mmCIF file of the N, C-alpha and C atoms, coordinates in Angstrom:
data_MODEL
# 
_entry.id   MODEL 
# 
loop_
_atom_site.group_PDB 
_atom_site.id 
_atom_site.type_symbol 
_atom_site.label_atom_id 
_atom_site.label_alt_id 
_atom_site.label_comp_id 
_atom_site.label_asym_id 
_atom_site.label_entity_id 
_atom_site.label_seq_id 
_atom_site.pdbx_PDB_ins_code 
_atom_site.Cartn_x 
_atom_site.Cartn_y 
_atom_site.Cartn_z 
_atom_site.occupancy 
_atom_site.B_iso_or_equiv 
_atom_site.pdbx_formal_charge 
_atom_site.auth_seq_id 
_atom_site.auth_comp_id 
_atom_site.auth_asym_id 
_atom_site.auth_atom_id 
_atom_site.pdbx_PDB_model_num 
ATOM 1   N N  . MET A 1 1  ? -109.305 45.223 -10.758 1.00 0.00 ? 1  MET A N  1 
ATOM 2   C CA . MET A 1 1  ? -108.459 46.189 -9.696  1.00 0.00 ? 1  MET A CA 1 
ATOM 3   C C  . MET A 1 1  ? -108.680 47.370 -10.111 1.00 0.00 ? 1  MET A C  1 
ATOM 4   N N  . LYS A 1 2  ? -109.476 48.151 -9.576  1.00 0.00 ? 2  LYS A N  1 
ATOM 5   C CA . LYS A 1 2  ? -109.620 49.852 -9.869  1.00 0.00 ? 2  LYS A CA 1 
ATOM 6   C C  . LYS A 1 2  ? -108.198 50.296 -9.049  1.00 0.00 ? 2  LYS A C  1 
ATOM 7   N N  . PHE A 1 3  ? -108.297 51.648 -9.698  1.00 0.00 ? 3  PHE A N  1 
ATOM 8   C CA . PHE A 1 3  ? -107.375 52.819 -9.021  1.00 0.00 ? 3  PHE A CA 1 
ATOM 9   C C  . PHE A 1 3  ? -108.045 53.972 -9.627  1.00 0.00 ? 3  PHE A C  1 
ATOM 10  N N  . LYS A 1 4  ? -107.904 54.992 -8.493  1.00 0.00 ? 4  LYS A N  1 
ATOM 11  C CA . LYS A 1 4  ? -108.286 56.544 -9.006  1.00 0.00 ? 4  LYS A CA 1 
ATOM 12  C C  . LYS A 1 4  ? -107.193 57.078 -9.564  1.00 0.00 ? 4  LYS A C  1 
ATOM 13  N N  . VAL A 1 5  ? -107.393 57.847 -10.529 1.00 0.00 ? 5  VAL A N  1 
ATOM 14  C CA . VAL A 1 5  ? -106.149 58.357 -11.209 1.00 0.00 ? 5  VAL A CA 1 
ATOM 15  C C  . VAL A 1 5  ? -106.526 59.976 -11.521 1.00 0.00 ? 5  VAL A C  1 
ATOM 16  N N  . ILE A 1 6  ? -105.468 61.100 -11.559 1.00 0.00 ? 6  ILE A N  1 
ATOM 17  C CA . ILE A 1 6  ? -105.759 62.654 -11.667 1.00 0.00 ? 6  ILE A CA 1 
ATOM 18  C C  . ILE A 1 6  ? -105.292 62.552 -13.033 1.00 0.00 ? 6  ILE A C  1 
ATOM 19  N N  . LEU A 1 7  ? -106.012 63.372 -13.742 1.00 0.00 ? 7  LEU A N  1 
ATOM 20  C CA . LEU A 1 7  ? -106.232 63.589 -14.764 1.00 0.00 ? 7  LEU A CA 1 
ATOM 21  C C  . LEU A 1 7  ? -105.850 65.577 -15.361 1.00 0.00 ? 7  LEU A C  1 
ATOM 22  N N  . GLU A 1 8  ? -105.036 66.044 -15.523 1.00 0.00 ? 8  GLU A N  1 
ATOM 23  C CA . GLU A 1 8  ? -104.866 67.162 -15.071 1.00 0.00 ? 8  GLU A CA 1 
ATOM 24  C C  . GLU A 1 8  ? -104.431 67.904 -16.899 1.00 0.00 ? 8  GLU A C  1 
ATOM 25  N N  . GLU A 1 9  ? -104.686 69.099 -16.811 1.00 0.00 ? 9  GLU A N  1 
ATOM 26  C CA . GLU A 1 9  ? -104.726 69.575 -18.427 1.00 0.00 ? 9  GLU A CA 1 
ATOM 27  C C  . GLU A 1 9  ? -103.580 70.188 -18.469 1.00 0.00 ? 9  GLU A C  1 
ATOM 28  N N  . ALA A 1 10 ? -102.263 69.783 -18.977 1.00 0.00 ? 10 ALA A N  1 
ATOM 29  C CA . ALA A 1 10 ? -101.133 70.534 -19.656 1.00 0.00 ? 10 ALA A CA 1 
ATOM 30  C C  . ALA A 1 10 ? -100.935 71.835 -19.566 1.00 0.00 ? 10 ALA A C  1 
ATOM 31  N N  . GLU A 1 11 ? -100.251 72.683 -19.600 1.00 0.00 ? 11 GLU A N  1 
ATOM 32  C CA . GLU A 1 11 ? -99.932  73.797 -19.219 1.00 0.00 ? 11 GLU A CA 1 
ATOM 33  C C  . GLU A 1 11 ? -99.431  74.131 -21.167 1.00 0.00 ? 11 GLU A C  1 
ATOM 34  N N  . GLU A 1 12 ? -98.824  72.931 -21.648 1.00 0.00 ? 12 GLU A N  1 
ATOM 35  C CA . GLU A 1 12 ? -98.356  73.143 -22.949 1.00 0.00 ? 12 GLU A CA 1 
ATOM 36  C C  . GLU A 1 12 ? -99.182  72.357 -23.805 1.00 0.00 ? 12 GLU A C  1 
ATOM 37  N N  . GLY A 1 13 ? -100.433 72.180 -23.367 1.00 0.00 ? 13 GLY A N  1 
ATOM 38  C CA . GLY A 1 13 ? -101.388 71.161 -24.512 1.00 0.00 ? 13 GLY A CA 1 
ATOM 39  C C  . GLY A 1 13 ? -101.244 69.750 -23.077 1.00 0.00 ? 13 GLY A C  1 
ATOM 40  N N  . GLY A 1 14 ? -102.278 69.090 -23.869 1.00 0.00 ? 14 GLY A N  1 
ATOM 41  C CA . GLY A 1 14 ? -102.450 67.679 -23.624 1.00 0.00 ? 14 GLY A CA 1 
ATOM 42  C C  . GLY A 1 14 ? -102.900 67.113 -22.084 1.00 0.00 ? 14 GLY A C  1 
ATOM 43  N N  . TYR A 1 15 ? -102.497 65.991 -21.518 1.00 0.00 ? 15 TYR A N  1 
ATOM 44  C CA . TYR A 1 15 ? -102.700 65.481 -20.647 1.00 0.00 ? 15 TYR A CA 1 
ATOM 45  C C  . TYR A 1 15 ? -102.241 65.027 -20.101 1.00 0.00 ? 15 TYR A C  1 
ATOM 46  N N  . VAL A 1 16 ? -101.845 65.236 -18.422 1.00 0.00 ? 16 VAL A N  1 
ATOM 47  C CA . VAL A 1 16 ? -100.678 64.614 -17.820 1.00 0.00 ? 16 VAL A CA 1 
ATOM 48  C C  . VAL A 1 16 ? -101.334 63.699 -16.778 1.00 0.00 ? 16 VAL A C  1 
ATOM 49  N N  . VAL A 1 17 ? -101.355 62.604 -16.282 1.00 0.00 ? 17 VAL A N  1 
ATOM 50  C CA . VAL A 1 17 ? -102.315 61.519 -15.403 1.00 0.00 ? 17 VAL A CA 1 
ATOM 51  C C  . VAL A 1 17 ? -101.524 60.366 -14.626 1.00 0.00 ? 17 VAL A C  1 
ATOM 52  N N  . TYR A 1 18 ? -101.755 60.619 -13.280 1.00 0.00 ? 18 TYR A N  1 
ATOM 53  C CA . TYR A 1 18 ? -100.853 59.692 -12.112 1.00 0.00 ? 18 TYR A CA 1 
ATOM 54  C C  . TYR A 1 18 ? -101.824 59.064 -11.364 1.00 0.00 ? 18 TYR A C  1 
ATOM 55  N N  . VAL A 1 19 ? -101.075 58.132 -10.733 1.00 0.00 ? 19 VAL A N  1 
ATOM 56  C CA . VAL A 1 19 ? -102.499 57.045 -9.586  1.00 0.00 ? 19 VAL A CA 1 
ATOM 57  C C  . VAL A 1 19 ? -101.544 57.327 -7.966  1.00 0.00 ? 19 VAL A C  1 
ATOM 58  N N  . PRO A 1 20 ? -102.081 59.094 -7.701  1.00 0.00 ? 20 PRO A N  1 
ATOM 59  C CA . PRO A 1 20 ? -101.862 58.786 -6.141  1.00 0.00 ? 20 PRO A CA 1 
ATOM 60  C C  . PRO A 1 20 ? -101.573 57.580 -5.135  1.00 0.00 ? 20 PRO A C  1 
ATOM 61  N N  . SER A 1 21 ? -102.337 56.370 -5.519  1.00 0.00 ? 21 SER A N  1 
ATOM 62  C CA . SER A 1 21 ? -101.885 55.438 -5.063  1.00 0.00 ? 21 SER A CA 1 
ATOM 63  C C  . SER A 1 21 ? -100.629 54.336 -5.048  1.00 0.00 ? 21 SER A C  1 
ATOM 64  N N  . LEU A 1 22 ? -100.017 54.780 -6.538  1.00 0.00 ? 22 LEU A N  1 
ATOM 65  C CA . LEU A 1 22 ? -98.691  54.193 -7.008  1.00 0.00 ? 22 LEU A CA 1 
ATOM 66  C C  . LEU A 1 22 ? -97.560  55.445 -6.937  1.00 0.00 ? 22 LEU A C  1 
ATOM 67  N N  . PRO A 1 23 ? -97.052  55.946 -6.215  1.00 0.00 ? 23 PRO A N  1 
ATOM 68  C CA . PRO A 1 23 ? -96.079  57.207 -6.404  1.00 0.00 ? 23 PRO A CA 1 
ATOM 69  C C  . PRO A 1 23 ? -95.037  56.264 -7.236  1.00 0.00 ? 23 PRO A C  1 
ATOM 70  N N  . GLY A 1 24 ? -95.318  57.668 -8.413  1.00 0.00 ? 24 GLY A N  1 
ATOM 71  C CA . GLY A 1 24 ? -94.259  57.687 -9.720  1.00 0.00 ? 24 GLY A CA 1 
ATOM 72  C C  . GLY A 1 24 ? -95.099  56.555 -10.936 1.00 0.00 ? 24 GLY A C  1 
ATOM 73  N N  . CYS A 1 25 ? -96.017  56.367 -10.590 1.00 0.00 ? 25 CYS A N  1 
ATOM 74  C CA . CYS A 1 25 ? -96.854  56.243 -11.931 1.00 0.00 ? 25 CYS A CA 1 
ATOM 75  C C  . CYS A 1 25 ? -97.589  57.234 -12.194 1.00 0.00 ? 25 CYS A C  1 
ATOM 76  N N  . VAL A 1 26 ? -96.946  58.189 -13.569 1.00 0.00 ? 26 VAL A N  1 
ATOM 77  C CA . VAL A 1 26 ? -97.210  58.892 -14.258 1.00 0.00 ? 26 VAL A CA 1 
ATOM 78  C C  . VAL A 1 26 ? -97.417  58.794 -15.703 1.00 0.00 ? 26 VAL A C  1 
ATOM 79  N N  . SER A 1 27 ? -98.620  59.314 -16.397 1.00 0.00 ? 27 SER A N  1 
ATOM 80  C CA . SER A 1 27 ? -98.740  59.053 -17.666 1.00 0.00 ? 27 SER A CA 1 
ATOM 81  C C  . SER A 1 27 ? -98.700  60.513 -18.622 1.00 0.00 ? 27 SER A C  1 
ATOM 82  N N  . GLN A 1 28 ? -98.540  60.270 -19.890 1.00 0.00 ? 28 GLN A N  1 
ATOM 83  C CA . GLN A 1 28 ? -99.784  61.483 -20.823 1.00 0.00 ? 28 GLN A CA 1 
ATOM 84  C C  . GLN A 1 28 ? -99.602  61.038 -21.590 1.00 0.00 ? 28 GLN A C  1 
ATOM 85  N N  . GLY A 1 29 ? -100.936 61.873 -22.104 1.00 0.00 ? 29 GLY A N  1 
ATOM 86  C CA . GLY A 1 29 ? -101.838 62.171 -23.964 1.00 0.00 ? 29 GLY A CA 1 
ATOM 87  C C  . GLY A 1 29 ? -101.610 63.275 -24.252 1.00 0.00 ? 29 GLY A C  1 
ATOM 88  N N  . GLU A 1 30 ? -101.809 63.285 -25.492 1.00 0.00 ? 30 GLU A N  1 
ATOM 89  C CA . GLU A 1 30 ? -102.516 64.349 -26.088 1.00 0.00 ? 30 GLU A CA 1 
ATOM 90  C C  . GLU A 1 30 ? -104.011 64.593 -26.183 1.00 0.00 ? 30 GLU A C  1 
ATOM 91  N N  . THR A 1 31 ? -104.629 63.884 -25.869 1.00 0.00 ? 31 THR A N  1 
ATOM 92  C CA . THR A 1 31 ? -105.966 63.770 -25.807 1.00 0.00 ? 31 THR A CA 1 
ATOM 93  C C  . THR A 1 31 ? -106.184 63.230 -23.879 1.00 0.00 ? 31 THR A C  1 
ATOM 94  N N  . ARG A 1 32 ? -107.607 63.423 -23.499 1.00 0.00 ? 32 ARG A N  1 
ATOM 95  C CA . ARG A 1 32 ? -108.080 62.583 -22.529 1.00 0.00 ? 32 ARG A CA 1 
ATOM 96  C C  . ARG A 1 32 ? -107.928 61.095 -23.008 1.00 0.00 ? 32 ARG A C  1 
ATOM 97  N N  . GLU A 1 33 ? -108.381 60.621 -23.719 1.00 0.00 ? 33 GLU A N  1 
ATOM 98  C CA . GLU A 1 33 ? -108.625 59.252 -24.473 1.00 0.00 ? 33 GLU A CA 1 
ATOM 99  C C  . GLU A 1 33 ? -107.309 58.430 -24.676 1.00 0.00 ? 33 GLU A C  1 
ATOM 100 N N  . GLU A 1 34 ? -106.009 59.270 -25.048 1.00 0.00 ? 34 GLU A N  1 
ATOM 101 C CA . GLU A 1 34 ? -105.122 58.555 -25.171 1.00 0.00 ? 34 GLU A CA 1 
ATOM 102 C C  . GLU A 1 34 ? -103.947 58.745 -23.636 1.00 0.00 ? 34 GLU A C  1 
ATOM 103 N N  . ALA A 1 35 ? -104.570 59.944 -22.640 1.00 0.00 ? 35 ALA A N  1 
ATOM 104 C CA . ALA A 1 35 ? -103.469 59.740 -21.457 1.00 0.00 ? 35 ALA A CA 1 
ATOM 105 C C  . ALA A 1 35 ? -104.647 58.780 -20.812 1.00 0.00 ? 35 ALA A C  1 
ATOM 106 N N  . ILE A 1 36 ? -105.436 58.281 -20.925 1.00 0.00 ? 36 ILE A N  1 
ATOM 107 C CA . ILE A 1 36 ? -106.487 57.122 -20.004 1.00 0.00 ? 36 ILE A CA 1 
ATOM 108 C C  . ILE A 1 36 ? -105.697 55.777 -20.355 1.00 0.00 ? 36 ILE A C  1 
ATOM 109 N N  . GLU A 1 37 ? -105.823 55.569 -22.011 1.00 0.00 ? 37 GLU A N  1 
ATOM 110 C CA . GLU A 1 37 ? -104.884 54.632 -22.281 1.00 0.00 ? 37 GLU A CA 1 
ATOM 111 C C  . GLU A 1 37 ? -103.552 54.260 -21.736 1.00 0.00 ? 37 GLU A C  1 
ATOM 112 N N  . ASN A 1 38 ? -102.855 55.568 -21.847 1.00 0.00 ? 38 ASN A N  1 
ATOM 113 C CA . ASN A 1 38 ? -101.160 55.607 -21.353 1.00 0.00 ? 38 ASN A CA 1 
ATOM 114 C C  . ASN A 1 38 ? -101.513 54.953 -19.802 1.00 0.00 ? 38 ASN A C  1 
ATOM 115 N N  . ILE A 1 39 ? -102.052 55.611 -18.835 1.00 0.00 ? 39 ILE A N  1 
ATOM 116 C CA . ILE A 1 39 ? -101.821 55.130 -17.655 1.00 0.00 ? 39 ILE A CA 1 
ATOM 117 C C  . ILE A 1 39 ? -102.285 53.820 -17.343 1.00 0.00 ? 39 ILE A C  1 
ATOM 118 N N  . LYS A 1 40 ? -103.135 53.216 -18.299 1.00 0.00 ? 40 LYS A N  1 
ATOM 119 C CA . LYS A 1 40 ? -103.370 51.668 -17.953 1.00 0.00 ? 40 LYS A CA 1 
ATOM 120 C C  . LYS A 1 40 ? -102.777 51.288 -18.005 1.00 0.00 ? 40 LYS A C  1 
ATOM 121 N N  . GLU A 1 41 ? -101.451 51.171 -19.308 1.00 0.00 ? 41 GLU A N  1 
ATOM 122 C CA . GLU A 1 41 ? -100.482 50.498 -19.469 1.00 0.00 ? 41 GLU A CA 1 
ATOM 123 C C  . GLU A 1 41 ? -99.487  50.697 -18.708 1.00 0.00 ? 41 GLU A C  1 
ATOM 124 N N  . ALA A 1 42 ? -99.495  52.128 -18.260 1.00 0.00 ? 42 ALA A N  1 
ATOM 125 C CA . ALA A 1 42 ? -97.979  52.205 -16.879 1.00 0.00 ? 42 ALA A CA 1 
ATOM 126 C C  . ALA A 1 42 ? -98.644  51.543 -15.608 1.00 0.00 ? 42 ALA A C  1 
ATOM 127 N N  . ILE A 1 43 ? -99.898  51.704 -15.056 1.00 0.00 ? 43 ILE A N  1 
ATOM 128 C CA . ILE A 1 43 ? -99.935  50.844 -14.061 1.00 0.00 ? 43 ILE A CA 1 
ATOM 129 C C  . ILE A 1 43 ? -99.617  49.035 -14.503 1.00 0.00 ? 43 ILE A C  1 
ATOM 130 N N  . GLU A 1 44 ? -100.187 48.554 -15.425 1.00 0.00 ? 44 GLU A N  1 
ATOM 131 C CA . GLU A 1 44 ? -99.566  47.234 -15.842 1.00 0.00 ? 44 GLU A CA 1 
ATOM 132 C C  . GLU A 1 44 ? -98.354  47.036 -15.182 1.00 0.00 ? 44 GLU A C  1 
ATOM 133 N N  . VAL A 1 45 ? -97.498  48.037 -16.353 1.00 0.00 ? 45 VAL A N  1 
ATOM 134 C CA . VAL A 1 45 ? -96.141  47.768 -16.446 1.00 0.00 ? 45 VAL A CA 1 
ATOM 135 C C  . VAL A 1 45 ? -95.463  47.845 -14.637 1.00 0.00 ? 45 VAL A C  1 
ATOM 136 N N  . TYR A 1 46 ? -96.046  48.871 -14.111 1.00 0.00 ? 46 TYR A N  1 
ATOM 137 C CA . TYR A 1 46 ? -95.688  49.157 -12.396 1.00 0.00 ? 46 TYR A CA 1 
ATOM 138 C C  . TYR A 1 46 ? -96.001  48.154 -11.533 1.00 0.00 ? 46 TYR A C  1 
ATOM 139 N N  . LEU A 1 47 ? -97.266  47.408 -11.972 1.00 0.00 ? 47 LEU A N  1 
ATOM 140 C CA . LEU A 1 47 ? -97.667  46.424 -10.855 1.00 0.00 ? 47 LEU A CA 1 
ATOM 141 C C  . LEU A 1 47 ? -96.507  44.980 -10.874 1.00 0.00 ? 47 LEU A C  1 
ATOM 142 N N  . ASP A 1 48 ? -96.172  44.907 -12.668 1.00 0.00 ? 48 ASP A N  1 
ATOM 143 C CA . ASP A 1 48 ? -95.557  43.751 -13.168 1.00 0.00 ? 48 ASP A CA 1 
ATOM 144 C C  . ASP A 1 48 ? -94.084  43.537 -12.755 1.00 0.00 ? 48 ASP A C  1 
ATOM 145 N N  . ILE A 1 49 ? -93.698  43.440 -11.287 1.00 0.00 ? 49 ILE A N  1 
ATOM 146 C CA . ILE A 1 49 ? -92.593  42.911 -10.770 1.00 0.00 ? 49 ILE A CA 1 
ATOM 147 C C  . ILE A 1 49 ? -92.055  41.469 -10.766 1.00 0.00 ? 49 ILE A C  1 
ATOM 148 N N  . ASP A 1 50 ? -91.233  40.997 -11.315 1.00 0.00 ? 50 ASP A N  1 
ATOM 149 C CA . ASP A 1 50 ? -90.681  39.671 -11.918 1.00 0.00 ? 50 ASP A CA 1 
ATOM 150 C C  . ASP A 1 50 ? -90.190  39.062 -10.488 1.00 0.00 ? 50 ASP A C  1 
ATOM 151 N N  . ASP A 1 51 ? -90.067  37.554 -10.622 1.00 0.00 ? 51 ASP A N  1 
ATOM 152 C CA . ASP A 1 51 ? -89.518  37.305 -9.532  1.00 0.00 ? 51 ASP A CA 1 
ATOM 153 C C  . ASP A 1 51 ? -88.257  37.758 -9.032  1.00 0.00 ? 51 ASP A C  1 
ATOM 154 N N  . ALA A 1 52 ? -87.369  37.777 -10.273 1.00 0.00 ? 52 ALA A N  1 
ATOM 155 C CA . ALA A 1 52 ? -86.160  37.864 -9.932  1.00 0.00 ? 52 ALA A CA 1 
ATOM 156 C C  . ALA A 1 52 ? -86.155  38.933 -9.150  1.00 0.00 ? 52 ALA A C  1 
ATOM 157 N N  . GLN A 1 53 ? -86.586  40.355 -9.321  1.00 0.00 ? 53 GLN A N  1 
ATOM 158 C CA . GLN A 1 53 ? -86.804  41.181 -8.866  1.00 0.00 ? 53 GLN A CA 1 
ATOM 159 C C  . GLN A 1 53 ? -86.796  41.391 -7.281  1.00 0.00 ? 53 GLN A C  1 
ATOM 160 N N  . ILE A 1 54 ? -88.086  40.877 -7.404  1.00 0.00 ? 54 ILE A N  1 
ATOM 161 C CA . ILE A 1 54 ? -88.307  40.317 -6.016  1.00 0.00 ? 54 ILE A CA 1 
ATOM 162 C C  . ILE A 1 54 ? -87.004  39.912 -4.669  1.00 0.00 ? 54 ILE A C  1 
ATOM 163 N N  . ASP A 1 55 ? -86.586  38.593 -5.736  1.00 0.00 ? 55 ASP A N  1 
ATOM 164 C CA . ASP A 1 55 ? -85.640  37.891 -4.667  1.00 0.00 ? 55 ASP A CA 1 
ATOM 165 C C  . ASP A 1 55 ? -84.501  38.488 -4.405  1.00 0.00 ? 55 ASP A C  1 
ATOM 166 N N  . ALA A 1 56 ? -83.862  39.816 -5.896  1.00 0.00 ? 56 ALA A N  1 
ATOM 167 C CA . ALA A 1 56 ? -82.548  40.398 -5.273  1.00 0.00 ? 56 ALA A CA 1 
ATOM 168 C C  . ALA A 1 56 ? -83.120  41.297 -4.205  1.00 0.00 ? 56 ALA A C  1 
ATOM 169 N N  . GLU A 1 57 ? -84.282  41.852 -4.188  1.00 0.00 ? 57 GLU A N  1 
ATOM 170 C CA . GLU A 1 57 ? -84.632  42.859 -2.584  1.00 0.00 ? 57 GLU A CA 1 
ATOM 171 C C  . GLU A 1 57 ? -84.503  42.073 -1.502  1.00 0.00 ? 57 GLU A C  1 
ATOM 172 N N  . ILE A 1 58 ? -84.943  40.641 -1.475  1.00 0.00 ? 58 ILE A N  1 
ATOM 173 C CA . ILE A 1 58 ? -84.933  40.155 -0.590  1.00 0.00 ? 58 ILE A CA 1 
ATOM 174 C C  . ILE A 1 58 ? -83.359  39.093 -0.099  1.00 0.00 ? 58 ILE A C  1 
ATOM 175 N N  . LYS A 1 59 ? -82.638  39.369 -0.571  1.00 0.00 ? 59 LYS A N  1 
ATOM 176 C CA . LYS A 1 59 ? -81.308  38.620 -0.732  1.00 0.00 ? 59 LYS A CA 1 
ATOM 177 C C  . LYS A 1 59 ? -80.673  38.986 0.791   1.00 0.00 ? 59 LYS A C  1 
ATOM 178 N N  . GLY A 1 60 ? -80.658  37.843 1.211   1.00 0.00 ? 60 GLY A N  1 
ATOM 179 C CA . GLY A 1 60 ? -79.352  38.416 2.649   1.00 0.00 ? 60 GLY A CA 1 
ATOM 180 C C  . GLY A 1 60 ? -80.930  39.283 4.157   1.00 0.00 ? 60 GLY A C  1 
ATOM 181 N N  . LYS A 1 61 ? -81.806  39.201 3.236   1.00 0.00 ? 61 LYS A N  1 
ATOM 182 C CA . LYS A 1 61 ? -82.589  39.878 4.529   1.00 0.00 ? 61 LYS A CA 1 
ATOM 183 C C  . LYS A 1 61 ? -83.222  38.481 5.113   1.00 0.00 ? 61 LYS A C  1 
ATOM 184 N N  . LYS A 1 62 ? -83.498  38.926 6.306   1.00 0.00 ? 62 LYS A N  1 
ATOM 185 C CA . LYS A 1 62 ? -84.817  37.901 6.706   1.00 0.00 ? 62 LYS A CA 1 
ATOM 186 C C  . LYS A 1 62 ? -86.187  38.263 6.609   1.00 0.00 ? 62 LYS A C  1 
ATOM 187 N N  . ALA A 1 63 ? -86.156  37.649 5.426   1.00 0.00 ? 63 ALA A N  1 
ATOM 188 C CA . ALA A 1 63 ? -87.611  38.326 5.076   1.00 0.00 ? 63 ALA A CA 1 
ATOM 189 C C  . ALA A 1 63 ? -88.313  36.814 4.331   1.00 0.00 ? 63 ALA A C  1 
ATOM 190 N N  . GLU A 1 64 ? -89.671  37.082 3.609   1.00 0.00 ? 64 GLU A N  1 
ATOM 191 C CA . GLU A 1 64 ? -90.532  36.201 2.843   1.00 0.00 ? 64 GLU A CA 1 
ATOM 192 C C  . GLU A 1 64 ? -90.887  37.034 2.284   1.00 0.00 ? 64 GLU A C  1 
ATOM 193 N N  . VAL A 1 65 ? -91.636  36.070 0.915   1.00 0.00 ? 65 VAL A N  1 
ATOM 194 C CA . VAL A 1 65 ? -92.697  36.682 0.503   1.00 0.00 ? 65 VAL A CA 1 
ATOM 195 C C  . VAL A 1 65 ? -93.885  35.870 0.352   1.00 0.00 ? 65 VAL A C  1 
ATOM 196 N N  . VAL A 1 66 ? -95.292  36.801 0.791   1.00 0.00 ? 66 VAL A N  1 
ATOM 197 C CA . VAL A 1 66 ? -96.151  36.730 1.296   1.00 0.00 ? 66 VAL A CA 1 
ATOM 198 C C  . VAL A 1 66 ? -97.314  36.856 0.300   1.00 0.00 ? 66 VAL A C  1 
ATOM 199 N N  . GLU A 1 67 ? -98.349  36.261 -0.245  1.00 0.00 ? 67 GLU A N  1 
ATOM 200 C CA . GLU A 1 67 ? -99.288  36.848 -1.815  1.00 0.00 ? 67 GLU A CA 1 
ATOM 201 C C  . GLU A 1 67 ? -100.317 37.044 -0.796  1.00 0.00 ? 67 GLU A C  1 
ATOM 202 N N  . ILE A 1 68 ? -100.797 38.181 -1.265  1.00 0.00 ? 68 ILE A N  1 
ATOM 203 C CA . ILE A 1 68 ? -102.119 38.540 -0.199  1.00 0.00 ? 68 ILE A CA 1 
ATOM 204 C C  . ILE A 1 68 ? -103.144 39.406 -1.088  1.00 0.00 ? 68 ILE A C  1 
ATOM 205 N N  . SER A 1 69 ? -104.691 38.890 -0.893  1.00 0.00 ? 69 SER A N  1 
ATOM 206 C CA . SER A 1 69 ? -105.755 39.675 -1.979  1.00 0.00 ? 69 SER A CA 1 
ATOM 207 C C  . SER A 1 69 ? -106.084 40.639 -1.139  1.00 0.00 ? 69 SER A C  1 
ATOM 208 N N  . VAL A 1 70 ? -106.403 42.073 -2.249  1.00 0.00 ? 70 VAL A N  1 
ATOM 209 C CA . VAL A 1 70 ? -106.915 43.177 -1.049  1.00 0.00 ? 70 VAL A CA 1 
ATOM 210 C C  . VAL A 1 70 ? -108.334 43.002 -1.958  1.00 0.00 ? 70 VAL A C  1 
# 
């Protein structure tokens, strides 16, 4: 899966990087390379939702879990 990320130089030095398509998915690094590696890890964590979290989210609702491919 590919994501476009925004890499910005931070005023205090280093870089801030975020993923517009994943709200709240933000990271940083002292170098460009470190920031990119850190956002890769942040994306993996962001997308790693376990079944217990999903079950809690839909408990008591008229909802179902459906898997799709994009």
